[in-house]
N, C-alpha and C positions, 0 to 999 in steps of 0.2 A: 564473877560476872556481874553481880549486882552493883559492886563498887564501880566497875567500868561504865555501866549504864548510868549510874548517878553522876559520875564525872562528865560524861557526854551530855547529859541533860543540863547540868549547870553551865557548861561551855555554850550550849545552844541558847540558853536563856541570856547569858551575857552578850552573845553576838546579837540576839534579837533586841536587847536593850540598847546596844550601841547603834544599831540601825534605826531604831525609833528616835533616838536622840539626834542623829544626823538628819533624819527626815524632818523633825521638828525645827531644827535650826534653820534649814534652808526654806522651809515653809514660812517661818516667821520673817525671815529676810525678804522673801517674795512679797508677802502681805504688806510689810512696812514700806517697801518700795512703791507698790501700787497705791497705797493710801497716801504716801507723801506726794506722789505725782498728782493725785486728785485734789489735794488741798493746797498745793502750791500755786501762787499767782504772781504775775509780774506787776500788777497794778494795785494790789491790796496787800498791806503788811500790817500786822499788829506790832506796834512799837513798844508799848508797855501796858501792863495790866496791874491795877491796884484794887485789892479786895477791901470793900468798906463794910460789908456785913455778909452773913451767909447768903449766897446766891445773888449778891449785888456787887457790881464791879464798875470802876471807871477805867476806860481804856483810851489810849492814844493810838489812832490808826492812821496810816498813810494810804490815801486813795488817790491814784493818778497824780501823785506829786503834792497833794494837799494834805495837811495834817488836821485831823478832826479829833475832838474830845467827845466821847460818847459814854452814856450810862447804860449798863447792861444789867437787866434783872432776869428772873426766871421766865417771865412772860413778855418782856418788852425791851426794846432798844431805842434810846432817844439821843439825838445829837444835842450836846450841850453848847459847844462853841467850835469855831475854827481857830487854829493856833497859827502864829507866825512861824515859819520854818526856822528862823534864827533862835527862837525860844525853845526848840525841841532838841534834846540831846539824843542822837541815834547811836546805839551801840554798834560797833563794827560787826560786819557779817561774820558768820561762823566760818571756820576754816573749811577749805574744800574737802569733799568726801575723799576718803582713802588716805588722807594725811593724818598720821597719828598725832595726838595732842597729849602731852604728859599731864598728869594730875597736878603737879607742882605749878605748871604754867597756868592752868585754870585757876588755882588758888591765888596766884600772884595777880591775875587779871581781876579777880573778885575784890581782893584787898585794895588794888589800885583804884577801882571804880567807886569805892565807898567813901 
């Protein structure tokens, strides 16, 4: 009887672990979707970020169709200049959600853009 009880306990623990993993997966997807919706914008896009020192970055952002170069530090954001749209290379948009992208395609795009 002790062996049967031990096997039942192990099976119960495995089922509990699987249920916890499933709950974690769907919770993570839900939170990511909510966060993505909150931070997405039609009028503001970060085009490129370049790190120049720890906690110091230069970014190209598109705001309402205008391209701006800004300096971002831990405590401050400062506009450096406005850029001409023809001087800015904008990467193509990410593939639509739900469409699988192979790892080889991603590597080819990275190599092509370098």
